[in-house]
N, C-alpha and C positions, 0 to 999 in steps of 0.2 A: 605760377606752376606747383607751387607749394600748398596754395589755396585750394586747387582744384583737387589736389591730392588729399587733403584736409576734408574737402565738402563730399569727395567719393567715398572713403572710408567711414565717414559719419551715416551716410545713405546706407553704406553696407551692414553696418552695425546696428542702424533702427531696424533696415530689413529683417535681420536674423532673429530681432527682438519680439519684432510682431509675429515672425512666422512660429517661434517657439511658444509664445502666449497661444497662439491659435492652437496648437499642436495641445498644449494643457487643457486649455479650455475644450477642447474635443473628446476628452478623456472624462466619462460621467462615472460617478461612483456607483451607479447601477444602470447596467445597461441589459437590455431583452433579446434572445433569439427566438425564433419560430419557425414553424416547417415552412412556411411560404414567406418567409422575410426575405432580406437581400442585404448582401453584405457592402453594399453601396451605401446603406440607409445609415443613419447615424447611432442603429442600432437603440434609440429611443422605446418606449412603451406603444407609441402610434406606428413608429417607422422602424420596426427592428430588424436585426441581422438574421444572417442563413445558420450561420456556422460558430462554433465556440471560437477558431481559430479568427473567424472575423471580428468577432466582440470583442476578445480578449485585447486589443490593441486599442481599443477605445473605450476601455474602462480603468480607471484607476488604480495605483497600487490599494491596496485593501479594501478595493470596491468587489461588487457581487455581479456576475451575470446569473439571470434568472430566466427559466425558460417559460413561453406563454402557451403554448400546446405542443400535441405531440408530434415528434420529427426525430430524423436522424442528422446529428449535428457536428459530427467530421471528428477526427481525430485534435488532439491540441499540445501545443508545447507551451508549458506555463513556466515564467521567466520572473516573476514577483508574486506577493503576499495575494491571494483572490481567493473567492468563494462560486464555484460553480454550483447550482442549486435549480435540480430539477424536480422539487417534490410536487406531488399534484399531477403529474402527467405522464407519459410515457419520454424520458428525455434519453435517448440512444445515443451511442458513438459504436459504429460501425467500424471495426477496424482489421480490415482485411490485409494480410501481408504487411503490416503496419503495427507500430504499437500505438494502444488508445489513449493514453496519457504519460506525457514526459515532461517530468519536473525538473528544471535545472535553474533554480532560483538561489537567491542569496542565501547565506548561513542563518539570517535571522527572519527570514520570510515563513509566512504561516499559510498553507494551501487546504481549504476543505472542499471537496468533493461528496456532494449529498443528493440523494435520490436520481442518481445513474445507473443505465443500463449499459456494461459496455460489452460488447460482443466481437470475440475475434475471428468469427466464421470459419472456425477450424483451420485456420494457416495465420492468424494474426500473430506477432510476435511476442510482445506481452501486453496486458490490460494496463499497470499502470508500472511505470521505471522511472525508479526517482535518482538522478544522477547527482544533483545538489539541491540541499535546501534547510531550514531550521525544523518544519512541523509538516506533516502530513496528518488530517482527518477524515477519514472514510466512513461516511452515514447511509446508512440505508440505502446500498448501492448492489447491485450483482455483476459479477466480473466471470466469464465465462466462455470458454471455446478458445483458448488460445496455444498456440505451440510450447511457449516457454511458461513463466510464472504469470499466476493471476496478479499477484502485487511484487515489485523487488526494490529493495531497498540495496543498493552496494555503491558504497561511496567512502570516503574518507571523513574524519571528523565525527562528531555528535550527530545525532539526527534522533527526530520522537515521531511514531508512527502509531496513531490512534485507529482503529477499527469497531466500528458499534453496528450493531442491526444488519449486518450484510452478509452476503453468501456469495462464496469464491468457490466455483465448482468446475468440472469438467476440461480442467488444463492437464496439457501434455505433461508440464513441468512441475515446480510447487507450486502449492496456492499461496503460500506467502513464504519468501525466501528474504533475510535479512542477513548482512554482511559490514563490517566497514573497517578499514585498515590501521584506522585510530580511532581513540573516543569511544563510545557505545552509542547503538541503536537502540534505543530503548521504546519498545512497542507494548500498546495494552488490547488486547483483543477481548470485546466483552459480547457476548451473544452474536456470536460470528461462527457460519456452517463451514468449514472446510470439507469437500465430498468430491470424488471422483477426480483428485487430481493425482499427479505423482507421489511427491510427498504432501502432507495438508500442511504440518509448517516445517519450515526449515531454518533454524536459528542457526545460522554459521558464525565465525570469529568477530568477537564484539559485540554480541547480541545480549541484550535483557529485555525478556520478553515476559508479561504477565498475562494468563490466557483465565477467563472465568465465564462460567455458562454458555459456553461454547459446545458445537458437535463437531468432529472430525471423525468421518466415517467414508468407507468404501474407495480410499484411496490406493494407488494401485504399488505403493512402496510404504511408508511407514506414516503414521497418523501424526506424530508430534516426536523431530529429530534434533537432536542438540549437537552439535558437530561444531569444534574447532580446531581447524588445522594446522593452525598457525603458534608456534613457539611461542609462550609468555602471553597469549591471546585467551581468553575465556569465552564462553556460551552459557548463559544460564535460563532456563526456561520453568516457571513458575504455572502451576496447571491445579486450578481448583473447580469443583462441582461442574466438572465436563462429562460428557459421554465421547468415549474414543472407542469407535466399533467397527467389526467387519474389515479393518484394513488388510492389505492382502499377506503384507509382511509382519510389521512388528507395529503393537499399539503407541509405544514409546521406546524410544533408542536414544541412548546418551551416549555419545563417545562414538569411534568408528576406527579399526584398522589403519594405524598408517598416521592417526592424529599426533601432534605435536604438542596442542594446546589442551585445556582445563574444560570438558563440560559436565554441566550439572541441572539435573533437572528435579523439580521439589511439587511432589503430590499430594493432595490432601481432597476428598469428600468426591473421587471420580468413579463412574463406572467405566471400567477397562475389560470389553468382553468381547469375545467372537473374533480374534484378528488370528490371521493365518499361522504367524509365529510367536514369540512371545507375546505375552500383555506387554511386560515391563522386561526392557535387556540394558545390561550396563557393557559397554563394550569399552576398547583402548582407550585411557585418559578419560572416562568415564564416570559418573556418580550420580546416585539415586538417593533423594530423602522423601521418605514417606511418614504421613501421621497416622499410619496402620487404621485409615479408615475406608481405604478405598475397596471399589469391589473388583478382583482381578481374577475372572470365572471365563471359562469355555474356550479359552484360546490354544493356540497349538501347545503353546507351555504357559502353565499358570506358575503363580508366585512372583517372588519378588527377591531374586537371589544376588545377594549383595548389597542390596540397598539396607540403609541406614533409618530403623524405625527413632524418631523422636517423641512417640507420645500419641496420645489419642486426638488430640486437636480438633474436639467436637465444638 
């Protein structure tokens, strides 16, 4: 009887190891999706999958999902380091009544989204929602028509967000919203257009944001908003060589009534004009440092009252 039980245990272990090896072998470093693919396929170049969700389980950590031809590839939840690359074709995510991309990965995982069109169809929840992870790179993407944020980073602990050559527009909520209950969200925005959103950028408690060569325009509230509501926490935004114009309320707002934390904005070489309220406004808990080389003109209220000038900064 003991020999029989031992034999059964050996067979069970062997079966488990074979199954595990099969799963591991099924995950490729590069997988493919196509508008005419099938998620039952192995997601190879010649037998592509239909959706990002179907391909992600067949893609190894740190691997890449590439798009073969135009198509809508569905919303996806990402739980590991991965790149999704739609460069060179229409790589669409139509996210009606849902979130386009949810990132709930490990604290050291890096996710890259490149060349994607993420469409909320006027009723989608969010374009990209970061719950947990280490770093997110958004490159050459368009995110639009969501009921809340285009990109939301709201988590605990440190996180890095890099957005480059992308358009985030026509979202009812913030174009980009960042906050963390501990650590910092360190965000870099380069050549990003934030237009037609609620606030363009909304950097809340724990945010450290750098913007350069960006256009922030036609938002229904504030263009760049630094707001730290939590005592002992900070929000800092550095805005260089950007155009902040035609926002319905203020161009730049640092602080807000009721804020218990510290908000700070640093501005240099920007064009801040034709905003409905103040070009630059300092409120409760806020401060602005200017290198005195900004153009602040044609707003409801011009000037930079209360700003700390620190030199030409050319």
